[in-house]
C-alpha positions in Angstrom: 82.2 123.8 73.8 80.4 120.4 73.0 82.2 117.3 74.9 81.6 113.8 73.8 83.1 110.6 74.3 84.6 108.1 71.5 86.5 105.1 71.0 89.8 104.9 71.2 90.1 104.0 67.5 87.0 106.3 66.2 88.0 108.3 63.0 89.9 111.7 63.6 88.0 114.4 62.0 89.8 116.6 59.7 92.4 119.4 60.7 91.7 118.5 64.3 94.5 119.0 67.3 95.2 115.7 69.5 96.2 116.3 72.8 97.6 113.3 73.9 98.5 112.4 77.6 102.1 110.9 78.5 104.2 109.7 81.4 107.4 110.1 82.3 109.8 107.5 81.1 107.6 106.5 78.4 109.2 105.7 74.9 108.6 107.1 71.7 109.5 105.6 67.9 109.8 107.2 64.6 109.5 110.9 63.9 108.1 111.3 67.8 110.9 109.9 68.9 112.8 112.4 67.0 110.5 115.3 68.6 111.2 114.7 72.0 114.7 113.8 71.8 115.3 117.5 70.0 113.4 118.7 72.6 113.5 118.8 76.7 110.5 117.2 77.0 110.4 114.5 79.5 106.5 113.8 80.6 107.0 115.5 83.7 103.5 117.2 85.5 102.5 120.3 83.1 105.4 120.0 80.2 103.9 120.2 76.6 105.7 119.6 73.5 103.4 121.2 70.1 104.2 119.4 66.7 102.4 120.6 63.7 101.2 118.1 61.0 103.3 114.9 62.7 104.2 112.5 60.3 102.4 109.3 60.3 99.5 110.7 62.6 96.3 111.6 61.6 96.1 115.4 63.9 97.0 118.3 62.4 98.8 119.6 65.3 99.5 116.9 68.1 100.4 117.9 71.7 102.0 115.7 74.2 101.1 116.7 77.7 102.8 115.6 80.7 101.5 114.3 83.3 104.0 113.0 85.5 104.5 109.7 86.9 101.8 106.6 85.5 101.4 105.3 89.1 100.4 108.7 90.3 97.9 109.5 87.7 94.5 110.4 89.5 91.7 112.4 88.3 92.9 115.7 89.3 95.8 114.6 87.0 93.5 113.6 84.2 91.4 117.1 84.7 95.2 119.0 84.4 96.2 117.4 81.8 93.2 117.5 79.5 92.6 121.4 81.0 96.6 121.8 79.6 96.4 120.1 76.1 93.0 122.5 75.7 95.1 125.8 76.5 98.0 124.9 74.6 95.7 124.9 71.2 92.4 127.0 72.0 93.7 129.6 69.8 95.3 127.8 67.0 92.4 128.2 64.6 91.7 124.7 64.6 87.8 123.6 65.9 88.1 120.2 67.2 90.2 118.7 69.8 90.6 115.2 71.0 91.7 114.1 74.2 93.3 110.7 74.5 93.4 109.5 77.9 94.5 105.8 78.8 93.2 104.0 82.1 89.5 103.8 83.4 86.5 105.3 82.8 86.8 107.5 86.0 89.6 109.2 84.7 88.4 110.1 81.1 85.0 111.4 82.9 87.9 113.6 84.7 89.6 114.7 81.9 86.0 115.9 80.5 85.4 118.0 83.9 88.7 119.4 83.0 87.4 120.5 79.5 84.8 122.1 80.9 86.2 123.8 83.7 89.2 125.0 81.1 86.6 126.1 78.3 85.1 128.6 80.9 84.7 132.6 79.6 82.6 135.3 80.5 82.8 137.4 77.2 79.1 138.6 77.8 80.1 142.1 77.2 82.9 141.7 74.8 82.0 143.3 71.5 85.1 143.6 69.5 87.5 141.1 70.5 89.8 140.2 67.8 89.3 136.6 66.2 92.5 135.3 67.2 91.8 136.1 70.6 88.9 134.2 70.8 89.3 130.2 71.3 88.4 128.5 68.2 87.9 125.1 69.5 83.9 124.3 69.8 83.9 120.5 70.1 86.0 118.2 72.3 86.5 114.1 72.4 87.6 112.2 75.1 89.2 109.3 73.5 88.5 106.3 75.9 88.3 102.3 75.6 85.3 102.7 78.3 83.3 105.7 76.6 79.6 104.7 77.7 80.9 104.1 81.4 83.0 107.6 80.9 79.7 109.2 79.8 77.7 108.1 82.8 80.7 108.6 85.2 80.5 112.4 84.1 76.7 113.0 85.1 77.3 114.4 88.6 81.0 116.1 87.3 78.6 117.6 84.8 76.8 119.1 87.5 79.4 120.1 89.6 80.6 122.1 86.3 77.5 123.5 86.3 77.3 124.7 89.4 81.0 126.1 89.6 80.4 128.1 85.9 77.0 129.6 87.9 79.7 130.8 90.5 82.1 132.1 88.0 79.3 134.3 85.9 78.0 135.5 89.4 81.6 136.9 90.4 82.4 137.8 87.1 79.1 140.2 86.7 79.4 144.2 87.1 78.1 145.6 90.2 75.6 147.7 87.9 74.2 144.5 86.8 74.6 142.2 89.7 73.0 144.1 92.7 71.3 142.2 95.5 67.7 142.0 93.9 69.3 140.7 90.6 71.2 138.4 92.6 68.0 137.2 94.6 66.4 136.8 91.3 69.2 134.6 89.7 69.0 132.3 92.8 65.2 132.4 92.5 65.2 131.0 89.0 67.2 127.8 90.2 63.9 126.4 91.4 63.8 125.0 87.9 66.6 122.6 89.6 64.2 121.2 92.1 65.6 123.7 94.5 63.2 125.6 97.2 63.9 129.2 97.4 62.9 132.3 99.8 63.4 135.7 99.0 63.7 138.4 102.5 63.6 142.0 101.6 63.9 144.5 104.0 60.5 144.5 105.9 60.8 141.0 106.6 64.7 141.8 107.9 63.6 144.5 109.7 60.9 142.3 111.4 63.1 139.8 112.5 65.6 142.3 113.9 68.4 141.7 111.6 69.5 145.8 112.2 73.6 144.4 111.7 73.0 143.5 108.2 70.6 146.1 107.3 72.7 149.1 108.8 75.5 147.7 105.8 73.1 148.3 103.0 71.3 151.7 104.3 73.5 154.0 102.5 72.6 152.3 99.0 69.3 153.1 96.5 69.2 149.1 96.1 67.6 147.4 98.7 69.3 144.5 100.7 67.9 140.6 100.6 68.3 137.6 102.1 67.8 134.5 100.2 67.2 131.0 101.8 67.9 128.1 99.2 66.8 124.6 100.3 67.2 121.3 98.7 65.8 118.3 100.7 67.5 114.9 98.9 67.6 113.0 102.0 65.2 109.7 102.2 63.7 111.3 105.3 63.1 114.6 104.0 62.7 116.4 108.1 66.3 114.8 109.0 68.6 117.3 110.0 70.2 119.5 107.3 73.7 120.7 106.6 74.1 124.4 106.3 76.2 126.8 104.3 76.0 130.7 104.8 77.7 133.5 102.5 79.1 136.8 102.0 77.1 138.6 99.3 78.7 142.3 99.3 77.4 143.0 95.9 79.9 145.9 95.9 81.9 147.5 98.6 83.3 151.1 98.8 83.9 150.7 102.3 81.2 152.8 102.9 81.9 156.3 105.1 85.3 154.5 105.7 85.7 154.4 102.2 88.4 152.6 100.3 91.2 154.2 98.3 90.3 154.3 94.5 92.8 151.7 93.0 91.6 148.5 92.4 88.3 149.1 94.1 86.6 147.7 90.7 87.6 144.5 92.3 85.2 145.1 94.9 82.5 143.3 92.7 83.7 139.9 93.9 83.0 140.8 97.2 80.1 138.4 96.8 82.5 135.5 96.4 81.2 133.5 99.4 77.5 134.0 98.4 78.6 133.3 94.9 79.9 129.9 95.9 77.3 129.1 98.3 75.3 129.3 95.4 76.7 127.2 92.8 76.8 124.6 95.7 73.4 124.1 96.1 73.0 124.2 92.2 75.7 121.5 92.2 73.8 119.2 94.9 70.6 119.9 93.3 71.8 118.9 89.6 73.6 115.9 90.8 70.3 114.8 93.3 72.5 114.6 96.1 71.0 112.5 98.9 71.1 115.2 101.7 69.0 118.0 103.1 71.0 121.4 102.7 70.5 124.8 103.7 72.1 127.8 101.8 71.9 131.3 103.2 72.7 134.2 101.5 73.2 137.7 103.1 72.9 140.0 99.8 73.7 143.8 100.5 75.6 147.2 98.9 78.3 148.8 101.0 77.8 152.5 99.9 78.6 155.7 100.8 75.5 158.1 101.6 73.7 160.8 103.6 71.9 157.5 105.3 74.9 155.2 105.4 75.6 154.0 108.7 78.6 155.4 110.2 81.9 155.0 112.5 80.5 155.1 115.9 77.3 153.9 115.4 75.5 150.8 117.7 74.0 148.5 115.9 71.5 145.5 117.1 71.7 142.4 115.7 69.1 139.7 115.4 71.0 138.0 118.3 69.9 140.7 120.5 73.8 141.4 120.9 75.0 145.2 120.4 77.9 146.2 117.6 79.9 149.4 118.0 81.0 150.1 114.4 84.6 151.4 114.5 85.3 150.9 110.8 82.4 150.6 107.9 84.8 148.4 105.7 84.6 145.5 107.8 81.1 145.0 106.9 81.1 141.4 105.7 81.1 139.9 109.1 78.2 142.5 109.9 76.2 140.5 107.2 77.1 137.1 108.3 76.3 137.9 112.2 72.5 138.0 111.6 72.8 135.5 108.5 74.6 132.9 110.4 71.8 133.3 113.7 68.8 133.4 111.4 70.2 130.0 110.1 70.9 128.5 113.2 67.5 129.4 115.0 64.9 128.4 112.0 66.9 125.3 110.7 68.6 123.8 113.6 71.3 122.4 111.1 74.0 119.7 112.0 76.6 122.4 111.3 77.2 126.0 109.7 80.4 126.6 107.3 80.3 130.5 106.4 82.1 131.4 103.1 83.4 135.1 102.8 85.6 137.2 101.3 86.3 138.8 104.4 89.9 140.5 104.8 92.7 141.2 103.2 94.8 140.0 106.2 94.3 136.3 105.0 96.3 137.2 101.8 99.0 138.9 103.7 99.0 135.4 106.1 98.6 132.4 103.3 99.0 134.3 99.7 96.9 133.5 97.0 96.5 129.7 97.0 95.3 129.0 100.0 91.8 130.1 102.0 92.0 130.2 106.0 89.9 128.0 107.8 88.4 128.6 111.5 86.5 126.6 113.2 85.4 125.6 116.6 84.9 122.0 115.9 87.8 119.3 115.1 85.7 116.9 113.1 84.1 119.5 110.8 87.3 121.3 110.0 89.1 117.8 109.3 86.2 117.3 107.0 86.8 120.3 105.3 90.5 119.6 105.1 90.7 116.4 103.9 88.0 117.8 100.7 90.2 120.5 100.1 93.2 118.3 99.7 91.1 115.4 97.9 90.0 118.7 95.6 93.0 120.2 95.1 91.8 123.5 96.6 94.1 125.4 99.0 92.6 125.4 102.4 94.4 126.1 106.0 93.6 125.7 109.3 94.1 128.6 111.6 93.6 129.6 115.1 90.9 131.0 117.0 92.8 131.8 120.2 90.4 133.0 122.9 93.0 135.5 124.6 92.3 137.8 121.0 88.7 138.5 121.8 90.0 141.3 124.0 90.4 143.1 120.6 87.0 143.2 119.6 85.4 144.2 123.1 84.0 147.4 123.1 83.5 150.2 126.1 80.0 150.5 125.0 78.4 148.0 123.5 79.1 144.2 123.4 81.7 144.0 120.6 83.5 146.4 118.0 83.3 145.3 114.5 87.0 145.2 114.2 90.1 144.5 116.3 92.4 146.5 114.2 95.2 145.3 111.8 97.0 142.6 114.3 95.5 139.2 113.5 92.4 140.7 111.3 91.5 138.0 110.2 91.8 135.8 113.5 89.3 138.8 115.2 86.8 138.5 112.5 86.4 135.4 113.2 85.9 135.5 116.5 83.5 138.0 115.7 81.3 135.6 113.7 81.9 132.9 116.6 80.0 134.9 118.9 77.0 134.6 116.5 77.0 130.7 116.4 75.9 129.7 119.9 78.2 126.5 120.2 77.0 125.0 116.7 79.7 123.2 115.2 80.9 125.6 112.7 83.5 126.2 110.3 84.6 130.0 108.4 85.9 130.2 105.1 88.0 133.1 104.5 88.5 132.9 100.6 89.7 137.0 100.1 92.8 135.3 98.9 91.0 132.8 96.5 87.8 133.9 95.1 89.4 135.7 92.4 93.1 134.5 90.7 95.0 137.2 88.1 96.8 135.4 87.2 95.6 132.3 87.4 97.5 129.3 88.7 95.4 126.5 87.3 94.9 125.2 83.9 91.6 124.4 84.9 90.7 128.0 86.2 91.0 130.9 83.6 92.0 134.4 84.7 89.1 136.1 87.2 86.5 134.0 89.1 87.3 131.1 90.5 84.5 129.0 91.7 86.6 128.7 95.0 84.6 126.6 97.4 82.5 124.4 95.2 84.2 121.8 95.0 85.6 121.2 98.4 82.3 121.7 100.1 80.5 119.1 97.1 82.8 116.9 98.1 82.4 116.9 101.9 78.9 116.3 101.5 79.3 113.6 99.3 82.1 111.8 101.2 80.5 112.5 104.7 77.0 113.7 105.0 74.8 111.7 102.4 73.0 108.6 102.8 
């Protein structure tokens, strides 16, 4: 969808739809007053009133989009209102949508971001979709009195939209297309943005002693990979970087501890953490962020095979710590264990944040709108939670009680890879903490938020959400650039 900024009084194309953002307490005249009076529309946030060929209006279709109280209208409100207007008319058959935004350039820029995000579709494999189910809007105009300033403000937001779309594409791809080597190749292609990307194969990881990560992938005919993405945007290229680590299980059958068949197809998005880290690095490079940042992706497939790792195996991780495998479906933490150790050992970052679709238990604990945040550092946790609130990406801090460590103690090794069902998300995080070595660290369990069906936000179509890109980009922007 082509998005442009136009003057508020610019001529409207024939047969165009208009989405007009309005507020509680607004007054209307003429036919609009009659239409509002004949409805239950009050201007409350998320409400719409759709009027066909309104008398006295140039639009073929006018949608009033409620944004709540005028004094509470902000950037996120502009995004959601514009997205709501788009969703109301996207199947209308009209090709042009104009969104009317009152206020400053920043609000207009965020309205355009809302349109970008709402207009996302992953239709690469659709061949016979009926025309009436395809969005018809191909051009969107954001009408504002600050068009030039809004266009300038949209620059970094456009980079953010690109990063989120990149994540959504990765998470949406089927596993026969996006396996570890292909994922690595797509990340390698981001060097065109100015990123530096290294790809380690199984021989290099074997030499490094990554017995934990490699065990997960040994049952697959697809070789595992470790992708290292580097962005040196700070004025001092040698300054200590910030670091992000992503779980990239491109498909998870559960291995020998195989999952039930029902809904197993959803396990194509078990690489959502690696997808989010990729999208974040895409965004940082796209907007030329003034920070040094590292992204590490552990890319594997967890398949049952004669060569697959087994319950009862003892693995030796890169850190030298040993792990008794009691369930091969607790594989993400095995991937992250070596990826986290490699990251801190090589790059000595200020902090590490890992993202992983790690446990179903986090969905039981928090539902589908909040990810869990586990951290050994109050400042880092506070920064993450503040960014999550600012970007409307639900995040809730979870405890890391030392007493729960006994659940993952092993009789024959340093630890077990799962502590059972009680506190399953907590014991998974405690497992990861054993590979952090005291560095400020946070673990975001995004199993609840990486995929939405149905979606609860107008800016996120059903399916891959791109969760994590916004909040991490915001945290870096607010706290670590300069």
